[in-house]
Each structure stands twice: as C-alpha cells, then as structure tokens.
Steps between C-alpha positions, in 0.01 A plus 500: 500500500643838399532810713202671337286189541580498870420870536193531280330169464674215668236472771322171513163443659552128550467300817828596660797726466829568669318765707274239656185685391326273260178573323355817356419789729286706262721807497458730204174358374301758309176309529442549870128514564393760755125488556412412142630734233425821691835656570772725366743336257860612544637651177848365580450136605129443409408382852137557601489701823213581735298803383612722790873430451727796425809287433537160332520217752742312271749762374424819697413704190269800557151403384297760315128446447416415140175698514309735728273303735224761459487595130733246335738756347865398462717713734837648416801330665548621860165687496332527839163612366298413191516768228139430399306487829745606772479170695812423706673203337828473689 
C-alpha cells in the first residue's frame, strides 16, 4: 500500500484492524435521518441536522437556512432577517 493510499483511502471497515476497533462506526454518513427529512442539510458535508441547529453536528460548518420559515424567500448568506417579510432567520 502506497503512502497516498494510507493517507487518503487505506481505511478498511472490516471486522478488525491493528487499532482493535473493528466494525463500522457510521462516521461521515450523509444520510443521517433526523426526525424524517425535516432538517437543515449542511452545504459542506451534506449531513441532515436538526431544524434549530446553527452549526453542523458533523463538521461544524455554519448552517444558513435555505428559505425563510414565514414567506419562503431565499435569504442572502449571513442575513439575520428576511428581505421580503422581515422575519428573523438567524
């Protein structure tokens, strides 16, 4: 196994390893189901987070709402209020 394989893809999810772990732990799965499909999807890692989350539970990325909860308008990045109806979104 080459150096790059060890760094970027040499991880095995088999039954055992030299670390004694064994098995798959579910880290980095983008299909985490949080209360159905109602949640905020992280733009960076695609993890579904709880609707009230401000930061991604997987990667820590700042989560911005994809639409205003009141009127459905798409907010500008880092906007705290909706441009259409004035509802606080952040």
